[in-house]
N, C-alpha and C positions, 0 to 999 in steps of 0.2 A: 504494500500500500504506500503511495507517495507521501512524503512528509510535507506538511503544509507549513509555510512560513507564517508567523503571527506578528507581522509588522503593523502597528496601528495606523500607519500612514498610507500603506498601499496593499492591494491584494496581489498575491502571487499570480503568475500567468494561469496556473491550474485553477485557482480560486476564481479569478476573473472569468475564465472560460466557462466554468460551471454556472456562475451567477448570470452572466450575459446570455448563456445558452438557455437557461430557464426563462428569462425575460423575453428573449426573441421567439422561442418556441411558443410560449403562451400567447404573445401578441399575434403571431402568424396563425396559430390554430384558431383563436377566437375570431380573428378577422375572416378567415375562410368559412368557419361554421356560421357566423353571423350573415355573411353574404349569401350562403346557400339557403338558410332559413328565410331571409328577407325576400329573396328572389322567388322561392317556391311557395311561400305561405304569407308573405307580408308581415312576418313576425321576427323582430330582432332577437338575438340570442339572449339578451338580458331579460326580455319579456318571457321568452321560453323558460328561462330558469325560474322566474316567479311562478309561472303556471305549473311547471313540473313539481315544484316544492309544494304547492297547494294540493295538487292531485295526490301526492303521497301522504298528506297529512290527514289525521282523523277528521271526519266530517268535511274534508276538502277545505279546511280553514286553518289559518295561523294568525297569531297576534302579529301586528305590524312590526313590533320590535324584533321578534324572533325571525320573521321573514327577512327583515333587513340584514340580520346577521348571517343568515343562510345564503343569501345571494350576494353578500359582500358589498352592500350599498349603505350609504348613510341613511338615516331615518328620513331626512328631507328628500333625498334622491328617490328613495322607495315611495314616499308619499306622492311625488309627482308622477312616477311610473304607474302606481296604483290608480291615480286619477285618470291617466290616459287609457289604461286597460279597462277601467270601469266605464268610461265614455264609449268604448268599443263593445261593451257588453260581455267582456271576457271574465270579469270578476266583479264583485261588489264589496262595499265596506259594510261591516256590521258592528254595532256597538257592543260593548261588553257589559252585561247586566250588573255585574258585581263591581265594576270599576268604570266610573264615568269617563275617565281619561283614556281607558284602554279601547282599542279598536282591533277588529279582525279584518283580514282580507279573505274573501270566500270565492272559490272557483264557481263559475256559473256553468250551466249546461253548454252554452255556446263556447265558453273557454275550454271545456273538456273536449268538445268536438274538434276545435282547432288544434288542440294539443295532440289528439289522436292522429290527426292528419300530418302534423309536423314532426312527431316523434320518429317515424321511420327515416325521414330525411336527416334528422339530427344524428341518430344512431349510425346510419350508414356513413355519414361524414366523419364521425368520431372513429369508426373502425378503419375507414380508408386513410384518413389524414394522420392518425396517431396509433391506435392499437395494432393495426396491421403491420406496422413497421418493427414490431418487437415480438420476440418469442414469449411463450408462457413464463419461463423462468425470469426473463427480463422484466415482464410485467409485474411479477411478484416482487422483484428487487425494487422497481419503481414504487409500488404500493408501500413497501416497507420504508423506503426513504421518505415518502411524503408523510408517513405517520411519525417519523422521527422529527420532522420539521414542525408538524402540527398534529398532535395525537388525535386519531379519529378522522383525519382528513381524507384518507383513501376510502372510507366507508366499509372497508374490509374488516376493520377492527371493531371496537365497541360502538354500539349504536349511538347516533346523534341524540342529544337531549330531546326529550319530548317537549311539546309545547306546554309551557307552564300555565296553570290556571289563571284566571283574571285576578 
C-alpha cells in the first residue's frame, strides 16, 4: 500500500488524484444521468432523487428536514424544489398534526407514475455509465470505501435512519 504524505500545505500526487478523481467522476456521472432523465422524462436528477426517496418511505412521505438530508440539499433549496414539484402535481406538502412547524412532502399518484417511467432510464444509465465499468469485487471495494468515508453511505450496511416522528 502506498505511503501517503501528510503535509498540511499540499496533497501528494496520489492524494490529489484520488480526490480530483472522485470530484470529476461525480460531476460527469451526475451530468450524464441528469441529461438522460431530462431528455427522456423532463425530470432533472435532483427531482428524481426527491421522488425516489419519497417512494421508498413509509406512506410515501418524509419530513422536509429528513428529505433535505437524504438528497443533500439545504432546507431552503429543498423547499423551492418541493414547491416546483408540487406545482407539477408530483408531490404535495402536508402539515404535521403534532408539530405546527413540521411539514411533510408526500408523493402523489402522478409523481409515482412519472417515477415508474423514469426509473428504468435512470437504472440503465447508472449501470452503463458506472456499475458496468467494474467487476463485482471492485464494486464491493467501492461500497466498503464509501462506508469508511460516510458510514451507511453505500446502503449496503446499516439501514438509513427512519423518518422521525413529528
